[in-house]
Steps between C-alpha positions, in 0.01 A plus 500: 500500500314752278348822616121489454270803467129433528259769379145462635264689270186442705335824629412310819871436567556279806128436547431365151481147369804571282704565815386165642604303193817700433613469862504121495689497170762738643533280812617225273753730339631603845536137596761465226700779647414778258447860623153642440361852498137576448369827357133608473414714206216660698758657729696651210439827319546409135398740234377372160758482221492819292594292192754723330784244539761749622640205691589346168608805297617792715616348831526130434393295797387802702138589571437872529202459736582543866300258715544170681608325183844656536567293813333195349726513193796445728338204670397346166849527363643310798229235500568156351153342522200728463168367632182673387196445721173618350128440507313509166313825441439642152771393458719633785473725802583855396812546710655184356418598148675837555800316639522270194481801265775671686757218475589611149825666617628156598492386137780582248352688208652258254259274311579133451319219311458187712268207461317662211426829682654839550645507854710701744724421791577651835797730543816322608476642853160335560562170678153352457525153340155359587147636537221300665128572531292425805145574389165478680142517380151493647336301222502123481710441186883524506469616141354825625860598581628442143521871424723577797716199413543635151604842619764381743630235259523764226703729729748220576528390140550850369778557754678178397471342847338178620133491568505286811136397477153598611389398849124544487226481763144539366213564747767588748247622754398139569842425646386677813194273528611156387781443748570134407545570130682820579771298677571318176518824309729659758739203492510525119562877513799449729632227272458731201708760677774252571504385135509862382833551676649162420471571125311337216129504463241467775355154437154470350376285788591772752327766291194282467485444877511880550216565259281199591127563546398575858130520424273398211443759223117499541530550879748790466290662229184471706668641812642801316173573322319476833733749656446740217120473505493547875723806476285637218188460713663691781604773251859436604785316332714481813457126538571440132821700518612310807444168324701593192774702672828324477 
């Protein structure tokens, strides 16, 4: 069974909606016998990439910055399935964006041309063969997560590995309220995790069950606007932050 590393990019870590969705997906992976490790970017000290590409030209595959990425590089190299859990910000939480920028040393600095585009590939000692996204959003539309999907898919495609799919949960906060519908979503998340390990694509019906509406768009919009207006009247945005935190 493959080794799975899940990276949760939510600043709220275990308390966020991303952790809720990601956790059920990982349970399905564990049910298939795969080993799973979860890392929270908020707990890591990751400096921004300095952008001089010494890892490509002077010390190939080696990042000169000394921080928590050094230990993470070792974990990434020994991971076979990489799962990225992320909420949609503008576009990503800062810690996760720094992490993505810092994975450059994992790529060989040799350009290839595949599928009509200039591409790269991972170094031979990187075992990752599949990257999967588990994304969450506070807005009603699943399309609100398109930008995050594009980023993670691009990383996989550039590296020459399989993009295992996008497991997406819009208005994820409603899962904690609509318990009946949430049961359907949770069952689909576990099934998606199982399929992720078994190989092949996660079926479209499973993905649709995960992202199904849990509330009408007008109702969600009215509720969120009401929260904001109330918070504005109180000269505090605490309630608004709590609603959107995920």
